[in-house]
C-alpha positions as CSV (number, residue, x, y, z in Angstrom):
1,M,0.0,0.0,0.0
2,D,1.2,3.5,-0.7
3,E,2.5,4.9,2.6
4,R,1.5,8.4,1.6
5,Q,-2.2,7.6,1.2
6,P,-4.2,9.3,3.9
7,Q,-6.7,7.3,5.8
8,V,-9.1,10.2,6.1
9,P,-9.6,13.4,4.1
10,L,-7.5,16.4,5.1
11,R,-9.7,18.7,7.1
12,L,-8.9,22.4,6.7
13,D,-10.5,24.9,9.1
14,V,-9.9,28.6,8.6
15,V,-10.7,31.2,11.1
16,S,-11.2,34.4,9.1
17,L,-13.2,37.6,9.1
18,F,-13.5,37.2,5.3
19,P,-14.5,33.5,4.8
20,R,-15.7,34.1,1.2
21,T,-12.1,34.7,0.2
22,F,-11.5,31.0,0.3
23,Q,-14.3,30.1,-2.3
24,V,-11.7,30.6,-5.0
25,L,-9.9,27.5,-4.0
26,H,-12.8,25.3,-5.2
27,G,-12.1,26.3,-8.8
28,L,-8.3,26.2,-8.6
29,G,-7.2,23.3,-10.9
30,V,-6.0,20.2,-9.0
31,I,-6.7,21.9,-5.7
32,G,-10.4,22.3,-6.6
33,R,-10.5,18.7,-7.9
34,A,-9.1,17.5,-4.5
35,F,-12.0,19.2,-2.7
36,R,-14.6,17.9,-5.2
37,S,-13.2,14.4,-5.0
38,G,-13.3,14.3,-1.2
39,L,-9.5,14.3,-0.6
40,A,-10.0,17.4,1.5
41,E,-12.7,19.4,3.3
42,L,-12.6,23.1,3.7
43,H,-14.5,24.7,6.6
44,T,-14.5,28.5,7.4
45,H,-15.3,30.1,10.8
46,N,-16.0,33.8,11.1
47,P,-15.1,35.3,14.5
48,R,-18.0,37.7,14.1
49,D,-20.4,34.8,14.5
50,F,-18.9,34.4,18.0
51,A,-18.7,38.0,19.0
52,P,-21.3,39.1,21.6
53,G,-23.6,42.1,21.3
54,P,-25.8,43.4,18.5
55,H,-22.8,44.7,16.5
56,H,-20.7,41.6,16.8
57,K,-17.6,43.7,17.5
58,V,-14.3,41.8,16.9
59,D,-11.8,44.6,17.3
60,D,-10.9,47.4,19.7
61,S,-8.3,50.1,20.2
62,P,-4.9,49.0,21.6
63,Y,-3.9,49.4,25.2
64,G,-1.2,52.0,25.5
65,G,-2.4,53.9,22.4
66,G,-1.4,53.8,18.8
67,A,-2.9,53.7,15.4
68,G,-5.2,51.0,14.1
69,M,-7.4,48.4,15.8
70,V,-6.5,45.1,17.4
71,L,-8.4,41.8,16.9
72,K,-10.0,40.9,20.2
73,P,-9.2,37.5,21.8
74,E,-12.8,36.4,22.9
75,P,-14.3,35.8,19.4
76,V,-11.2,34.1,18.1
77,F,-10.9,31.8,21.1
78,A,-14.6,31.0,20.8
79,A,-14.3,30.2,17.1
80,V,-11.3,27.9,17.5
81,E,-12.8,26.1,20.5
82,A,-16.0,25.4,18.5
83,I,-14.0,23.5,15.8
84,P,-14.2,19.7,16.1
85,V,-10.8,18.3,17.2
86,G,-9.3,15.8,14.7
87,H,-6.9,13.0,15.6
88,R,-3.8,14.7,14.2
89,R,-4.6,18.4,14.4
90,R,-2.2,21.3,14.0
91,I,-3.1,25.0,14.6
92,L,-1.3,27.6,12.6
93,L,-1.3,31.3,13.1
94,M,-0.7,33.3,10.0
95,C,1.1,36.5,10.9
96,P,4.2,38.6,9.8
97,Q,6.2,37.6,12.9
98,G,5.9,33.9,12.0
99,R,8.6,31.7,10.5
100,P,8.7,31.7,6.7
101,F,6.6,28.9,5.2
102,R,8.9,26.5,3.3
103,Q,8.5,23.4,1.2
104,S,9.7,21.3,4.1
105,D,6.8,22.7,6.2
106,A,4.4,21.7,3.4
107,Q,5.8,18.2,3.3
108,R,5.7,17.9,7.1
109,L,2.1,19.2,7.4
110,A,0.9,17.0,4.5
111,A,2.4,13.9,6.0
112,D,1.9,14.3,9.7
113,H,-1.6,15.9,10.1
114,D,-5.1,15.2,9.1
115,Q,-6.5,18.5,10.3
116,L,-5.0,22.0,9.9
117,V,-6.6,25.0,11.6
118,M,-5.4,28.3,10.3
119,I,-6.1,31.6,12.2
120,C,-6.0,34.7,10.0
121,G,-5.1,37.9,11.7
122,H,-6.3,41.3,10.5
123,Y,-6.4,45.0,11.3
124,E,-3.3,46.5,13.0
125,G,-2.6,43.1,14.7
126,I,-4.0,40.5,17.1
127,D,-4.3,40.5,20.8
128,E,-1.1,38.8,22.0
129,R,-3.0,36.2,23.9
130,I,-4.4,34.7,20.7
131,R,-0.9,33.3,20.0
132,C,-1.3,30.7,22.8
133,L,-3.9,29.0,20.6
134,A,-1.3,28.1,17.9
135,D,1.1,25.3,17.7
136,E,3.2,27.4,15.3
137,E,3.2,30.7,13.5
138,L,3.9,31.0,9.8
139,C,4.3,33.8,7.2
140,V,4.9,33.9,3.5
141,G,7.8,36.2,3.5
142,D,9.1,39.5,4.8
143,V,6.0,41.5,3.8
144,V,3.0,42.8,5.7
145,L,-0.4,42.0,4.1
146,T,-3.8,43.3,5.1
147,G,-4.7,39.9,6.6
148,G,-3.7,36.3,6.9
149,E,-6.1,35.1,4.2
150,I,-3.6,35.0,1.3
151,P,-0.9,33.3,3.4
152,A,-3.5,30.7,4.6
153,M,-4.4,30.0,1.0
154,A,-0.8,29.5,0.1
155,V,-0.4,27.0,2.9
156,I,-3.5,25.1,1.8
157,N,-2.2,25.0,-1.8
158,G,1.3,23.9,-0.8
159,V,0.1,21.2,1.6
160,L,-2.9,19.8,-0.4
161,R,-0.9,19.3,-3.6
162,L,1.4,17.0,-1.7
163,R,-1.4,14.8,-0.4
164,H,-1.7,11.4,-2.2
165,G,-4.2,11.6,-5.1
166,T,-4.2,15.4,-5.6
167,V,-1.5,15.5,-8.3
168,G,-2.0,12.9,-11.1
169,Q,1.7,11.9,-11.5
170,A,3.3,11.7,-8.0
171,E,6.8,11.5,-9.6
172,S,6.3,15.1,-10.8
173,L,6.7,16.2,-7.1
174,Q,10.1,14.5,-6.7
175,Q,12.4,16.9,-8.5
176,E,10.6,20.2,-7.8
177,S,12.3,23.3,-6.5
178,F,13.7,22.9,-2.9
179,C,13.6,19.1,-3.2
180,Q,17.2,17.9,-2.2
181,G,18.1,21.5,-1.5
182,L,18.1,22.6,-5.2
183,L,15.8,24.6,-7.6
184,E,14.1,22.8,-10.4
185,Y,15.7,22.4,-13.9
186,P,14.3,24.3,-16.9
187,H,11.4,22.9,-18.9
188,Y,10.8,23.1,-22.7
189,T,8.1,22.0,-25.1
190,R,7.2,22.4,-28.8
191,P,8.2,24.3,-31.0
192,R,12.0,23.6,-30.9
193,L,12.6,27.2,-32.2
194,F,10.6,30.2,-31.0
195,R,11.6,33.8,-31.8
196,G,15.3,32.8,-32.0
197,M,15.3,30.8,-28.8
198,E,16.0,27.1,-29.3
199,V,15.4,24.1,-27.2
200,P,18.7,22.6,-26.0
201,G,19.6,19.7,-28.3
202,V,20.2,17.2,-25.5
203,L,16.5,17.2,-24.6
204,Y,15.5,15.7,-28.0
205,S,18.6,13.5,-28.4
206,G,16.9,10.4,-27.0
207,D,19.9,9.9,-24.6
208,H,18.2,9.6,-21.3
209,G,21.4,9.5,-19.4
210,A,22.6,12.7,-20.9
211,I,19.3,14.3,-20.3
212,S,19.5,13.3,-16.6
213,R,23.0,14.7,-16.3
214,W,22.0,18.0,-18.0
215,R,19.0,18.4,-15.7
216,Q,21.1,17.9,-12.6
217,A,23.7,20.3,-13.8
218,Q,21.0,22.9,-14.6
219,R,19.5,22.5,-11.1
220,E,22.9,23.1,-9.5
221,Q,23.7,26.1,-11.8
222,R,20.3,27.7,-11.3
223,T,20.5,27.3,-7.5
224,R,24.0,28.9,-7.5
225,Q,22.8,31.8,-9.5
226,R,19.4,32.4,-7.8
227,R,19.5,30.9,-4.3
228,P,23.1,30.4,-3.3
229,E,22.2,30.2,0.4
230,L,20.6,26.8,-0.3
231,L,24.0,25.5,-1.3
232,R,25.9,27.1,1.6
233,H,23.8,25.2,4.1
234,P,23.0,21.9,2.4
235,S,22.7,19.9,5.6
236,E,20.2,22.3,7.1
237,T,18.2,22.3,3.9
238,M,18.0,18.5,3.7
239,A,17.1,18.3,7.4
240,M,14.1,20.5,6.9
241,A,12.2,17.6,5.3
242,S,12.2,15.7,8.6
243,E,11.9,18.7,10.9
244,R,9.5,18.3,13.8
245,P,8.9,21.6,15.7
């Protein structure tokens, strides 16, 4: 039996003030097909539904003063606590202070968990006490966005495509960028010549050994040129795949 085959669908729970944002995922290529075929389930939870009072207020001004509004803890705690607890659950907080989301994280989350809960911050920030709900904090880079919705969708995309059955040809995942600490090699298709740019001859030579060597050389060259830090710390890069925070 394929060891990667999940016993249950991947349950994805998103706590967000803008749940309709995630509807786009249902029409997103193989990700959408994964939902339609039952490989994953997406559930959204709006903190406003858990906020007391007639106005369902979810934010307030920060203690100590300052610009902007802060997401209150009560509705977020209530939303998270109302989510059914799966057997292998992981709670993620999407925020700029989190650790950058990497391919190794996608591999780990896809393999080790059957339920991911993603909390999306918004406004000026979140009440600091919300952090205690999360098992880990993630971001998508050194950039501040208006909320955690786009990072959460990136995590869903990155994790779900690695689950067994989502991608038609599993071998296509084996030499992607960041696998084995290298970027992916260049790809070409027809026509051989396009606007003066020609496909490298080795790719249509029929010599599969030469093609394999060319691709490996291209992976190394591209990594040196674009992401040399991956080569400076190869042991750290390789270790990420088995990282367990």
